[in-house]
C-alpha positions in Angstrom: 0.0 0.0 0.0 1.3 3.4 -0.9 1.1 6.5 1.3 -1.4 8.0 -1.2 -3.6 5.0 -1.0 -3.5 5.0 2.8 -4.2 8.7 2.9 -7.3 8.1 0.7 -8.4 5.3 2.9 -8.1 7.4 6.0 -10.1 10.3 4.5 -12.7 8.0 3.1 -13.1 6.3 6.5 -13.0 9.3 8.9 -13.5 12.4 6.7 -11.6 15.6 6.9 -9.8 16.3 10.1 -10.8 12.8 11.4 -14.3 14.1 12.1 -15.9 10.6 12.2 -13.2 9.0 14.4 -14.2 7.3 17.6 -12.0 5.0 19.6 -14.2 2.0 18.5 -14.3 3.1 14.8 -10.5 3.7 14.8 -9.9 0.2 16.3 -11.8 -1.5 13.5 -9.9 0.6 10.9 -6.6 -0.2 12.5 -7.3 -4.0 12.5 -8.2 -3.8 8.8 -5.2 -1.7 7.9 -2.7 -3.9 9.8 -4.2 -7.0 8.1 -3.9 -5.3 4.7 -0.3 -4.5 5.4 0.3 -8.2 6.5 1.1 -7.3 10.1 -2.1 -8.5 11.8 -5.1 -10.7 11.7 -8.4 -9.3 10.5 -10.6 -8.3 13.5 -7.7 -8.6 16.0 -5.6 -5.8 17.3 -2.1 -5.4 16.2 0.5 -7.0 18.4 4.2 -6.2 18.5 6.6 -9.1 18.4 8.0 -10.0 21.8 10.5 -12.7 20.9 13.5 -11.0 22.5 11.9 -8.2 24.5 11.6 -8.5 28.2 9.4 -5.4 28.8 7.1 -3.0 27.0 9.8 -0.5 26.5 11.9 -3.0 24.6 9.0 -4.0 22.4 8.3 -0.4 21.4 11.9 0.3 20.9 12.2 -2.7 18.6 9.1 -1.5 16.7 10.7 2.0 16.2 14.0 0.4 15.2 12.4 -1.9 12.6 10.4 1.1 11.2 13.7 2.7 10.2 14.5 -0.3 8.0 11.2 -0.3 6.2 10.4 1.4 2.8 9.4 5.0 3.5 5.6 4.6 2.8 5.3 1.5 4.9 7.2 3.1 7.8 5.1 6.2 7.7 1.9 4.2 7.6 2.9 1.9 10.4 4.0 4.8 12.5 0.7 6.7 11.9 -1.3 3.6 12.8 0.8 3.1 16.0 0.2 6.7 17.0 -3.5 6.5 16.3 -3.7 3.3 18.2 -2.0 4.9 21.2 -4.0 8.1 21.1 -7.5 6.6 20.6 -6.8 3.8 23.2 -5.9 6.5 25.7 -9.0 8.5 24.7 -11.2 5.4 25.3 -9.7 4.9 28.7 -10.3 8.6 29.6 -13.9 8.3 28.4 -14.4 5.1 30.4 -13.1 6.8 33.5 -15.5 9.7 33.0 -18.6 7.7 32.2 -19.5 6.7 35.8 -19.5 10.4 36.8 -21.8 11.3 33.9 -24.3 8.6 34.8 -24.4 9.5 38.5 -27.7 11.3 39.5 -27.3 15.1 39.9 -27.7 15.0 43.7 -24.5 12.9 43.9 -22.3 15.1 41.6 
């Protein structure tokens, strides 16, 4: 997949400025893109190889190191997907933490 093809897929999926992006929608898109790139299984989240890593930092460092050896378009796409995955996962966690407060009756807030 070229960067231009990926850009078109992102715009078609989420619209300008990611207007239709939600954590759930992004997760589905990520799984589809990782599978299309041959780095994941359709419907399953992307997992980084852990064959030699002993902690999360080493896994991520290995991913970034490998990205430097990939063709430019592939590296940019994978780095974009990784950044989107991290941002929208954090957003989902933040929203999940806020949800109980939003559902609490007014008298308790």
